[in-house]
Kinemage of the C-alpha trace (Angstrom):
@kinemage 1
@onewidth
@group {chain A} dominant
@subgroup {mainchain}
@vectorlist {calphas} color= white
{ca unk a 1} P 78.117 53.327 -4.156
{ca unk a 2} L 74.905 52.249 -2.332
{ca unk a 3} L 75.756 49.624 0.250
{ca unk a 4} L 74.017 46.928 1.944
{ca unk a 5} L 75.292 45.474 5.140
{ca unk a 6} L 74.563 41.846 6.183
{ca unk a 7} L 74.805 40.185 9.902
{ca unk a 8} L 75.348 36.750 9.769
{ca unk a 9} L 75.204 35.073 13.038
{ca unk a 10} L 76.326 31.533 13.739
{ca unk a 11} L 74.391 28.865 15.564
{ca unk a 12} L 72.379 30.166 18.821
{ca unk a 13} L 73.325 27.731 21.562
{ca unk a 14} L 71.027 27.246 24.371
{ca unk a 15} L 69.665 29.915 26.826
{ca unk a 16} L 73.140 31.453 27.247
{ca unk a 17} L 73.184 31.995 23.699
{ca unk a 18} L 70.142 33.076 23.080
{ca unk a 19} L 70.321 35.592 26.248
{ca unk a 20} L 73.410 37.130 24.937
{ca unk a 21} L 72.355 37.404 21.387
{ca unk a 22} L 69.187 39.257 22.261
{ca unk a 23} L 71.103 41.431 24.583
{ca unk a 24} L 73.637 42.606 22.063
{ca unk a 25} L 72.007 42.179 18.636
{ca unk a 26} L 69.510 45.399 18.591
{ca unk a 27} L 72.635 47.823 19.729
{ca unk a 28} L 75.332 45.750 17.601
{ca unk a 29} L 73.047 46.061 14.043
{ca unk a 30} L 72.599 50.082 15.076
{ca unk a 31} L 76.705 50.488 15.347
{ca unk a 32} L 77.378 48.549 12.378
{ca unk a 33} L 74.460 49.785 10.212
{ca unk a 34} L 73.284 46.454 9.648
{ca unk a 35} L 70.564 46.436 7.126
{ca unk a 36} L 69.751 42.616 7.551
{ca unk a 37} L 70.470 39.947 9.934
{ca unk a 38} L 70.643 36.109 9.441
{ca unk a 39} L 70.508 33.912 12.538
{ca unk a 40} L 71.095 30.293 12.769
{ca unk a 41} L 69.005 29.336 15.788
{ca unk a 42} L 69.037 25.378 15.122
{ca unk a 43} L 70.654 24.812 18.089
{ca unk a 44} L 68.670 26.992 20.735
{ca unk a 45} L 67.348 24.006 22.108
{ca unk a 46} L 70.697 22.255 21.966
{ca unk a 47} L 69.030 19.925 19.155
{ca unk a 48} L 66.374 21.995 17.397
{ca unk a 49} L 64.408 25.176 18.278
{ca unk a 50} L 60.855 25.819 19.567
{ca unk a 51} L 58.502 28.684 18.191
{ca unk a 52} L 58.873 30.704 21.262
{ca unk a 53} L 62.779 30.670 20.535
{ca unk a 54} L 62.266 31.439 17.209
{ca unk a 55} L 59.985 34.273 17.987
{ca unk a 56} L 62.177 35.348 20.571
{ca unk a 57} L 65.038 35.690 18.217
{ca unk a 58} L 62.897 37.710 15.909
{ca unk a 59} L 61.708 40.248 18.051
{ca unk a 60} L 65.341 41.308 18.864
{ca unk a 61} L 66.372 41.535 15.172
{ca unk a 62} L 66.852 38.589 13.443
{ca unk a 63} L 65.422 39.139 10.230
{ca unk a 64} L 65.878 35.317 9.067
{ca unk a 65} L 66.292 32.449 11.233
{ca unk a 66} L 68.157 29.027 9.753
{ca unk a 67} L 68.022 25.796 10.723
{ca unk a 68} L 70.418 22.597 9.364
{ca unk a 69} L 70.322 18.841 10.422
{ca unk a 70} L 68.719 19.682 13.357
{ca unk a 71} L 65.950 21.394 12.083
{ca unk a 72} L 63.062 18.891 13.154
{ca unk a 73} L 64.602 17.727 16.364
{ca unk a 74} L 61.647 19.845 18.275
{ca unk a 75} L 58.433 18.556 17.074
{ca unk a 76} L 56.245 21.593 17.698
{ca unk a 77} L 58.328 23.655 15.264
{ca unk a 78} L 56.668 21.968 12.587
{ca unk a 79} L 53.562 23.728 12.101
{ca unk a 80} L 55.431 27.001 12.765
{ca unk a 81} L 57.549 26.382 9.681
{ca unk a 82} L 54.417 26.173 7.787
{ca unk a 83} L 53.081 29.323 8.314
{ca unk a 84} L 56.242 31.545 8.100
{ca unk a 85} L 58.626 32.308 5.457
{ca unk a 86} L 61.468 33.973 7.628
{ca unk a 87} L 62.611 30.684 9.090
{ca unk a 88} L 64.285 28.430 6.620
{ca unk a 89} L 65.031 24.542 6.829
{ca unk a 90} L 67.708 23.356 4.199
{ca unk a 91} L 66.244 23.398 0.802
{ca unk a 92} L 68.044 20.234 0.182
{ca unk a 93} L 66.460 17.697 2.555
{ca unk a 94} L 63.291 15.494 1.317
{ca unk a 95} L 60.471 17.627 -0.125
{ca unk a 96} L 58.151 15.742 2.139
{ca unk a 97} L 59.287 18.257 5.449
{ca unk a 98} L 57.754 21.212 6.301
{ca unk a 99} L 58.686 24.249 6.021
{ca unk a 100} L 60.726 26.222 2.997
{ca unk a 101} L 64.502 26.551 2.184
{ca unk a 102} L 64.463 29.891 0.919
{ca unk a 103} L 62.596 33.086 0.151
{ca unk a 104} L 62.932 36.309 -1.280
{ca unk a 105} L 62.506 39.411 0.906
{ca unk a 106} L 61.487 42.844 -0.746
{ca unk a 107} L 63.138 45.513 1.207
{ca unk a 108} L 62.184 48.367 -0.769
{ca unk a 109} L 65.428 49.456 -2.030
{ca unk a 110} L 66.812 46.099 -2.604
{ca unk a 111} L 65.561 42.482 -2.916
{ca unk a 112} L 67.350 39.572 -0.657
{ca unk a 113} L 67.334 36.463 -1.545
{ca unk a 114} L 68.104 34.058 1.195
{ca unk a 115} L 69.015 30.120 0.367
{ca unk a 116} L 69.709 27.577 3.129
{ca unk a 117} L 71.521 24.278 2.317
{ca unk a 118} L 73.063 21.575 4.215
{ca unk a 119} L 75.895 19.757 3.198
{ca unk a 120} L 76.269 15.719 2.401
{ca unk a 121} L 79.664 14.859 4.048
{ca unk a 122} L 79.274 12.840 7.262
{ca unk a 123} L 75.656 14.124 7.722
{ca unk a 124} L 72.314 12.998 6.918
{ca unk a 125} L 71.091 12.272 3.443
{ca unk a 126} L 70.164 15.091 1.389
{ca unk a 127} L 69.862 16.081 -2.331
{ca unk a 128} L 72.911 17.366 -3.929
{ca unk a 129} L 73.215 20.960 -2.724
{ca unk a 130} L 75.663 22.164 -5.807
{ca unk a 131} L 72.885 20.998 -8.203
{ca unk a 132} L 69.943 22.272 -6.134
{ca unk a 133} L 72.120 25.827 -5.769
{ca unk a 134} L 72.005 26.253 -9.525
{ca unk a 135} L 68.277 25.144 -9.977
{ca unk a 136} L 67.542 27.848 -7.398
{ca unk a 137} L 69.528 30.610 -8.545
{ca unk a 138} L 67.586 30.009 -12.108
{ca unk a 139} L 64.052 30.597 -10.240
{ca unk a 140} L 62.932 33.913 -11.454
{ca unk a 141} L 62.053 35.330 -7.995
{ca unk a 142} L 65.856 34.489 -7.008
{ca unk a 143} L 67.437 35.278 -10.129
{ca unk a 144} L 65.960 38.971 -10.006
{ca unk a 145} L 67.107 39.877 -6.659
{ca unk a 146} L 69.913 42.351 -6.156
{ca unk a 147} L 71.222 40.660 -3.010
{ca unk a 148} L 71.944 36.683 -3.059
{ca unk a 149} L 73.083 35.124 0.186
{ca unk a 150} L 73.656 31.263 1.042
{ca unk a 151} L 74.297 29.712 4.055
{ca unk a 152} L 75.876 26.429 4.203
{ca unk a 153} L 75.168 24.185 6.883
{ca unk a 154} L 78.292 21.861 6.600
{ca unk a 155} L 80.380 19.390 8.239
{ca unk a 156} L 83.701 19.472 6.081
{ca unk a 157} L 85.837 22.687 5.242
{ca unk a 158} L 86.418 21.198 2.003
{ca unk a 159} L 82.806 21.081 1.301
{ca unk a 160} L 82.281 24.353 2.261
{ca unk a 161} L 85.402 25.970 0.344
{ca unk a 162} L 84.197 24.157 -2.820
{ca unk a 163} L 80.799 25.764 -2.340
{ca unk a 164} L 82.079 28.938 -2.079
{ca unk a 165} L 84.046 28.730 -5.387
{ca unk a 166} L 81.155 27.152 -6.844
{ca unk a 167} L 78.797 30.124 -6.067
{ca unk a 168} L 81.488 32.674 -6.926
{ca unk a 169} L 79.883 35.378 -9.011
{ca unk a 170} L 76.637 33.910 -8.593
{ca unk a 171} L 75.786 35.111 -4.782
{ca unk a 172} L 76.525 37.901 -2.968
{ca unk a 173} L 78.033 35.698 -0.260
{ca unk a 174} L 78.441 32.194 1.218
{ca unk a 175} L 78.712 31.252 4.778
{ca unk a 176} L 79.176 27.975 6.702
{ca unk a 177} L 77.661 26.836 9.972
{ca unk a 178} L 77.105 23.662 12.145
{ca unk a 179} L 80.776 23.204 13.265
{ca unk a 180} L 80.735 26.374 15.843
{ca unk a 181} L 84.200 27.015 15.442
{ca unk a 182} L 84.693 30.547 13.884
{ca unk a 183} L 87.479 30.247 10.929
{ca unk a 184} L 89.540 32.607 9.968
{ca unk a 185} L 89.369 32.699 6.114
{ca unk a 186} L 86.865 35.081 5.257
{ca unk a 187} L 87.620 36.638 1.905
{ca unk a 188} L 86.173 38.264 -0.971
{ca unk a 189} L 86.555 35.408 -3.860
{ca unk a 190} L 88.002 36.182 -7.128
{ca unk a 191} L 84.261 36.754 -8.935
{ca unk a 192} L 83.272 39.031 -6.137
{ca unk a 193} L 81.720 36.726 -3.831
{ca unk a 194} L 82.296 36.996 0.000
{ca unk a 195} L 82.790 33.574 1.928
{ca unk a 196} L 83.914 31.903 4.783
{ca unk a 197} L 84.018 28.435 6.292
{ca unk a 198} L 82.095 28.733 9.469
{ca unk a 199} L 80.967 31.946 11.131
{ca unk a 200} L 81.000 30.398 14.539
{ca unk a 201} L 78.645 29.950 17.291
{ca unk a 202} L 76.976 32.111 19.701
{ca unk a 203} L 76.817 30.679 23.301
{ca unk a 204} L 78.964 29.848 26.371
{ca unk a 205} L 82.763 30.376 25.636
{ca unk a 206} L 83.893 27.883 27.886
{ca unk a 207} L 81.970 24.833 26.514
{ca unk a 208} L 82.288 22.410 23.828
{ca unk a 209} L 79.870 23.461 20.913
{ca unk a 210} L 77.559 25.036 23.480
{ca unk a 211} L 77.534 22.369 25.927
{ca unk a 212} L 78.871 21.567 29.365
{ca unk a 213} L 82.485 20.103 28.509
{ca unk a 214} L 82.073 16.999 30.842
{ca unk a 215} L 79.861 14.972 28.645
{ca unk a 216} L 82.207 15.629 25.585
{ca unk a 217} L 84.917 14.242 27.420
{ca unk a 218} L 83.824 11.025 28.782
{ca unk a 219} L 82.502 10.368 25.280
{ca unk a 220} L 85.920 10.932 24.169
{ca unk a 221} L 87.433 8.472 26.560
{ca unk a 222} L 84.980 5.801 25.397
{ca unk a 223} L 81.953 6.125 27.879
{ca unk a 224} L 78.480 5.597 26.399
{ca unk a 225} L 77.044 8.849 24.891
{ca unk a 226} L 75.180 11.240 27.156
{ca unk a 227} L 72.602 13.989 26.362
{ca unk a 228} L 74.855 17.193 25.872
{ca unk a 229} L 73.492 20.178 28.003
{ca unk a 230} L 73.876 23.656 27.459
{ca unk a 231} L 76.537 25.446 29.177
{ca unk a 232} L 76.338 28.674 31.234
{ca unk a 233} L 78.129 31.962 30.517
{ca unk a 234} L 80.538 33.603 30.077
{ca unk a 235} L 78.935 33.965 26.675
{ca unk a 236} L 80.327 35.090 22.820
{ca unk a 237} L 79.051 36.101 20.029
{ca unk a 238} L 80.356 35.006 16.581
{ca unk a 239} L 79.263 35.887 12.949
{ca unk a 240} L 80.383 37.830 9.815
{ca unk a 241} L 79.666 41.248 8.517
{ca unk a 242} L 78.861 41.374 4.819
{ca unk a 243} L 79.017 44.354 3.136
{ca unk a 244} L 77.396 44.469 -0.645
{ca unk a 245} L 77.193 46.967 -3.537
{ca unk a 246} L 73.555 47.065 -4.387
{ca unk a 247} L 74.285 48.035 -7.834
{ca unk a 248} L 76.300 44.673 -8.951
{ca unk a 249} L 75.127 42.749 -6.202
{ca unk a 250} L 78.711 41.608 -5.349
{ca unk a 251} L 80.424 41.644 -2.136
{ca unk a 252} L 82.855 44.615 -1.104
{ca unk a 253} L 84.048 43.183 2.221
{ca unk a 254} L 83.426 40.237 4.620
{ca unk a 255} L 84.979 40.329 8.144
{ca unk a 256} L 84.462 38.002 10.709
{ca unk a 257} L 83.166 39.455 14.394
{ca unk a 258} L 83.469 38.211 18.112
{ca unk a 259} L 81.933 40.000 21.075
{ca unk a 260} L 82.928 38.436 24.403
{ca unk a 261} L 81.057 38.816 27.491
């Protein structure tokens, strides 16, 4: 059975996350025989990502960088999104925004479709991701792909679980990002789609979503909201490894991974 292995990394948070991912990713891809790597980069600047940060992730092994609800937090990313198809903002945000929400990558022995979507529960207004997912999967370029991957950047586990079952049998794998906390529900669904609610984050281990805990503590005590600042190491790298059968496009296995500094 010809296999195809995908590494999906959770939200990369601040310099700590970028540095740790870049120090480990090239070797990790070799060790795990990874064919394709998708990295969520929307928190590289804690809110948003710069072109130089995206370039750094690409140069160290990311094939695709995905974004979420903070996609446009850094203004300088707008023109960058128009010049590259390997960095994806959510497909279901208003079409007036720059960039692309999906793309097909021809790797020779197999073609890979990657779709980025954002949820609607406790999130900014967006087009219904379930309806749009069906529309996109009917696109000729996507429909003919051997491997179909969906990243769902969403707040609620119920919405993420539902998306998994909605797409079961239609895509190779669907994984969640945004909450920065790795969930323990990675599994292959009945119709052959790999799913996990959240693959976690890459950044400081002793942090609140990658930021210094003090600001979060004060906020929950009722103090005025402060700007969250990236925490430093020790770091962790979290994600999932997806193994697919290229003949059927179905997921063979999906396993969460965590590497601590």
